[in-house]
Every structure is written in C-alpha cells, then in structure tokens.
C-alpha positions in Angstrom: -26.2 -9.9 100.2 -26.1 -11.3 103.7 -25.1 -15.1 103.0 -27.2 -16.4 105.9 -30.5 -14.5 105.2 -30.3 -13.1 101.7 -30.9 -9.5 103.1 -29.5 -6.8 100.8 -26.7 -5.0 102.4 -25.8 -2.6 99.6 -26.6 -2.2 96.0 -25.2 -0.1 93.1 -27.1 0.5 89.7 -24.3 0.8 87.2 -26.5 2.4 84.5 -28.0 5.0 86.7 -24.7 5.8 88.8 -22.4 5.9 85.8 -24.5 6.9 82.9 -23.7 3.7 80.8 -25.7 1.8 78.3 -26.0 -1.9 78.7 -23.6 -3.7 76.2 -25.4 -6.0 73.7 -24.4 -9.1 75.5 -25.1 -7.6 78.9 -22.6 -6.9 81.9 -20.9 -10.2 81.4 -17.4 -9.6 82.9 -17.6 -11.0 86.4 -16.4 -8.8 89.3 -13.0 -9.5 91.0 -12.5 -9.5 94.8 -9.0 -8.2 95.8 -8.7 -7.7 99.5 -11.4 -5.3 100.7 -12.1 -4.2 97.0 -14.7 -5.3 94.6 -13.5 -4.5 91.0 -16.2 -4.3 88.3 -16.2 -3.8 84.7 -18.7 -0.8 84.4 -18.1 1.3 81.3 -18.5 5.0 80.4 -16.1 8.0 80.5 -13.3 7.3 83.0 -15.2 4.3 84.4 -14.4 1.3 82.4 -13.3 -0.3 85.6 -14.5 0.7 89.0 -13.3 -0.5 92.5 -16.0 -0.5 95.3 -15.6 -1.2 99.1 -16.9 -4.7 99.2 -18.6 -4.1 102.5 -20.3 -0.8 101.8 -20.5 -0.4 98.1 -18.6 3.0 98.3 -16.4 3.9 95.3 -12.7 3.6 95.9 -11.4 4.4 92.4 -12.4 4.5 88.8 -10.3 4.1 85.7 -10.0 4.1 81.9 -12.3 5.3 79.0 -13.7 3.5 76.1 -16.7 3.7 73.9 -17.8 0.2 75.3 -16.4 -1.9 78.2 -16.5 -5.4 76.3 -17.0 -8.6 78.3 -13.6 -9.6 79.5 -13.4 -9.8 83.4 -10.8 -7.9 85.4 -7.9 -10.2 85.8 -5.0 -10.2 88.5 -1.5 -11.3 87.6 1.9 -11.0 89.1 4.8 -9.2 87.4 8.0 -7.8 88.6 7.2 -9.2 92.1 3.9 -7.1 92.4 0.3 -7.6 91.6 -1.0 -6.1 88.4 -4.7 -5.7 87.4 -5.2 -6.4 83.7 -8.1 -4.7 82.0 -8.8 -5.5 78.4 -11.6 -3.5 76.8 -12.2 -3.4 73.0 -9.7 -0.5 72.4 -6.7 -1.4 74.4 -5.0 -4.0 76.8 -4.1 -2.2 80.2 -2.1 -2.9 83.2 -3.3 -1.0 86.4 -2.1 -0.6 90.0 -4.9 -2.5 91.8 -4.6 -0.4 94.9 -5.2 3.0 93.1 -6.4 2.4 89.5 -3.3 4.2 88.1 -2.5 3.0 84.7 1.0 1.5 84.2 0.9 0.7 80.6 -1.6 0.5 77.7 -1.3 -1.1 74.3 -3.9 -0.2 71.6 -5.7 -3.3 70.4 -9.0 -2.7 68.5 -11.6 -5.5 68.7 -14.4 -5.4 66.3 -18.0 -5.6 67.8 -16.7 -5.1 71.3 -15.6 -8.7 71.5 -13.0 -8.4 74.3 -14.2 -11.7 75.9 -11.7 -14.4 76.8 -9.6 -13.8 79.9 -6.0 -12.7 79.5 -3.6 -15.6 80.2 0.0 -15.2 81.7 3.0 -17.6 81.3 6.1 -16.3 82.8 6.8 -12.9 81.2 4.1 -13.5 78.4 0.7 -12.3 78.6 -1.9 -13.3 75.8 -5.2 -12.1 74.8 -7.1 -13.2 71.7 -10.4 -12.2 69.9 -12.7 -13.4 67.2 -12.0 -10.9 64.2 -8.6 -9.4 65.3 -6.8 -12.5 66.5 -4.2 -12.6 69.2 -1.9 -10.1 70.9 1.1 -11.4 72.9 2.8 -8.9 75.3 6.3 -9.4 76.9 6.2 -8.1 80.6 9.3 -6.2 81.6 11.0 -8.1 84.5 12.0 -5.2 86.8 9.3 -2.5 86.3 5.5 -2.2 85.5 6.0 -2.1 81.8 5.5 -4.3 78.7 6.3 -4.5 75.1 4.6 -6.4 72.0 6.1 -10.0 71.6 4.0 -10.6 68.5 0.5 -10.2 67.2 -1.8 -11.6 64.5 -1.8 -10.1 61.1 -5.3 -11.1 60.0 -8.5 -9.2 60.6 -10.6 -12.0 59.1 -12.7 -14.6 60.9 -12.1 -17.2 58.2 -8.6 -16.4 57.0 -7.3 -16.6 60.6 -3.7 -16.1 61.7 -2.5 -18.0 64.9 -5.6 -18.0 67.3 -8.8 -16.1 66.9 -10.6 -17.0 70.1 -14.2 -16.3 70.9 -15.5 -17.5 74.2 -12.9 -20.0 75.2 -10.1 -18.7 77.4 -6.8 -20.2 76.0 -4.6 -22.2 78.2 -0.8 -21.6 78.3 1.6 -24.3 79.5 5.2 -25.4 78.9 5.8 -23.0 76.0 2.6 -23.7 74.3 -1.0 -22.3 73.8 -4.1 -24.3 73.5 -7.3 -22.6 72.5 -10.4 -22.8 70.2 -10.3 -20.6 67.2 -13.1 -18.7 65.4 -14.8 -21.7 63.7 -14.3 -24.3 66.3 -10.7 -25.5 65.5 -9.1 -26.5 68.7 -5.4 -25.6 68.2 -2.0 -25.8 69.7 0.6 -23.1 69.0 4.1 -22.3 70.1 3.9 -19.4 72.6 7.1 -17.7 71.7 6.1 -17.3 67.9 2.4 -18.1 67.6 3.3 -20.9 65.1 0.5 -23.5 64.8 1.4 -27.0 65.5 -2.0 -28.8 65.1 -5.6 -28.3 64.8 -8.8 -30.5 65.3 -12.6 -30.1 65.1 -13.1 -33.3 67.1 -13.8 -31.5 70.4 -16.4 -28.9 69.1 -18.4 -30.2 66.1 -20.3 -33.6 65.4 -19.7 -33.5 61.6 -16.2 -32.3 61.4 -17.2 -29.2 59.6 -15.9 -25.7 60.5 -18.7 -23.9 62.3 -18.9 -20.2 63.4 -18.3 -19.7 67.1 -18.3 -23.5 67.7 -16.9 -23.8 71.3 -15.4 -25.9 74.1 -14.0 -24.7 77.4 -10.5 -25.9 78.5 -10.2 -26.9 82.1 -6.9 -28.4 83.1 -7.0 -31.3 85.6 -3.9 -33.4 86.4 -2.4 -34.6 83.2 -5.7 -34.2 81.2 -8.3 -31.5 80.4 -12.0 -31.4 80.9 -13.6 -30.0 77.6 -17.3 -29.3 78.0 -18.5 -28.3 74.7 -21.5 -26.5 73.0 -23.0 -29.8 72.1 -23.8 -30.5 75.9 -20.8 -33.1 75.9 -18.1 -33.5 78.5 -14.8 -34.7 76.9 -11.9 -35.8 78.8 -8.6 -35.6 76.6 -5.0 -34.9 76.8 -3.6 -32.0 75.0 0.1 -32.0 74.2 2.4 -30.5 71.5 2.1 -34.0 69.9 -1.7 -33.7 69.4 -5.2 -34.2 70.7 -5.7 -37.6 72.6 -9.3 -38.2 73.5 -9.9 -40.5 76.6 -13.7 -40.3 76.6 -17.0 -38.4 76.4 -20.4 -38.3 77.8 -23.6 -36.4 76.9 -24.6 -34.3 79.9 -27.2 -31.8 78.6 -29.2 -31.1 75.6 -28.3 -27.9 73.7 -31.1 -25.3 74.0 -29.7 -21.9 73.2 -30.6 -20.9 69.7 -28.7 -17.6 69.4 -26.1 -18.8 66.8 -28.9 -20.2 64.5 -28.3 -23.7 66.0 -28.8 -24.9 69.6 -25.8 -24.8 71.8 -24.7 -24.9 75.5 -22.4 -21.8 75.9 -22.6 -21.7 79.8 -19.3 -22.5 81.6 -19.6 -25.3 84.2 -18.4 -25.3 87.8 -16.4 -28.0 89.5 -16.5 -29.1 93.2 -16.3 -32.2 95.3 -15.2 -34.4 92.3 -18.5 -33.3 90.5 -19.3 -31.2 87.5 -22.2 -28.6 87.8 -23.5 -27.6 84.4 -26.7 -26.0 83.0 -28.5 -25.3 79.7 -31.4 -22.8 79.5 -33.8 -25.4 81.0 -32.2 -27.3 83.8 -29.1 -27.6 86.1 -27.3 -30.9 86.4 -24.7 -32.4 88.7 -22.6 -35.4 87.6 -20.0 -37.3 89.5 -16.5 -37.3 88.1 -15.1 -39.8 90.8 -14.0 -43.3 90.0 -16.5 -46.0 90.6 
C-alpha cells in the first residue's frame, strides 16, 4: 500500500497464485523484508518460501517443498560472516541463501499438527527451535562455511512427559549460555544451552492457580536487566530471569482475556513497544499503557 493514501500498489493472492490451502491457523508467519526483497511463508510444491520484489510484487525466487508451511516466520541470522535465511517448516529446519533461495543445509525435524511456530533463536554458533509435541532441536553452525550439525535434540514426543523444552507460541530467549522459554503446559523454564539440562521451572508467570495448563503462555521480551512478560491472563509482568531463578518485580492487569479457543479465555496476541509504552490488544479493544517512570 501507499503509506500516505492507502492506495493499493500491488497485491498477490497466495492461494490462487500458488495453489495452496489455508493452514488451520491461517497464514500466520509474518513476511521478512531483506533489502529489495519481501520473503513470505507461502506453502505448496517448491514454494514454502517465496521472495517477491517489494516494490512490484514480482516473484524473485521460490524454494522448499512440504505438505504444509507451518507458522514460523522467515528468520535472518548471520553465520560464517554471511547472512543466512532460516526457514523452519513442519518437516525440516533449513538454511538458505537469501539472495537466491538456494538451500545450504536441511535437517529433518517432524512437527506434529504442523506446529512449527516459535522463531529460531541464535546464540553464537548455536541455533535453537522448539515445538509443542516434539520438543527442541539445537543445531551447531559450522564456523567457516554454510553448514551445520545437530548439537542435541529432545527425546520425548509427548506433550506431558516433556524433555528439555516443548515450546508453543513463546519464542525462547538465549543469553549467556542459557535458554529461557515457556514449555507445553505453561512452565517457564531455564536450561543450559550446551546440553539442554533444566535448571529451574515456575508457573508463576502463566497461571493464576499454579496448575499446569495446556498451552498456557507468556511472551519473553528482554529490556535492560529485566524482562517484560505479557501473559495470556492479560497481565504484564516485569521480572528478572537468571540461571539462579525467577525474580518477579511487579505485575499489572492490562486486558481482559477474551479468546475462548483453548476452552478458557486468553490473550494470545503479542504486544508492541514504542515510546516507553506498550500497545496490547484482546479481541475487543486495543490499549496503550505507559512504561515510563512517574
């Protein structure tokens, strides 16, 4: 769209142009702008990812095949001194050349119910993905060429008897050799990045009654020496997360949970931050709240 007037400059109908079906949770993986390219999660034979010219909508390249595209957005990292495009669909984790769509490497990683959702996270030469049923996969990036090998992976395919970290919507955060993330039933966990060993777990950030709850969620946004944790209860929590534990500083109720999809009402939309404010919404309203000191 033209930003000043809203006039449509170009449009593409992914279903019609690529013969794909809408995934059960929609086309949810957001596009990625890379220079003059707009890289989109599409789906179909040979077109799981498609790069368009951002000014004309003309296709530049297409890549990868899978039965369904999943929901994980295209992610750009740097490895071996060059940009790498990471595409995680429900059958494999893939590294591509963002200029051409050529595949550097592909590691098979089957995800039940198409649930490749949370973005891949890089820390040094480590690259992590994690999913609800099948748990985590940690890759080690080769330092001098576009290649990778498995550092470790989860051994459980069970959403209750989990191993390491079974993420759903919350993209994990990696820092100083540790992983922070929300597991399948709301357990906010800290793990060692080199082995996946769990160091601690708490339900304080995701549930009111301290009971494990399927898909219970809070998002992790690092800010300074602390985290903003907007959770599915409509609360904003400020806390410190360290290998020593969960240290809550405070919380405020921002929104009423309204989405009934998981057979309870929740807020599952990720907020935005700007100008020392948080912008958050449920299914009825959008809210702006100040995060500045008085």
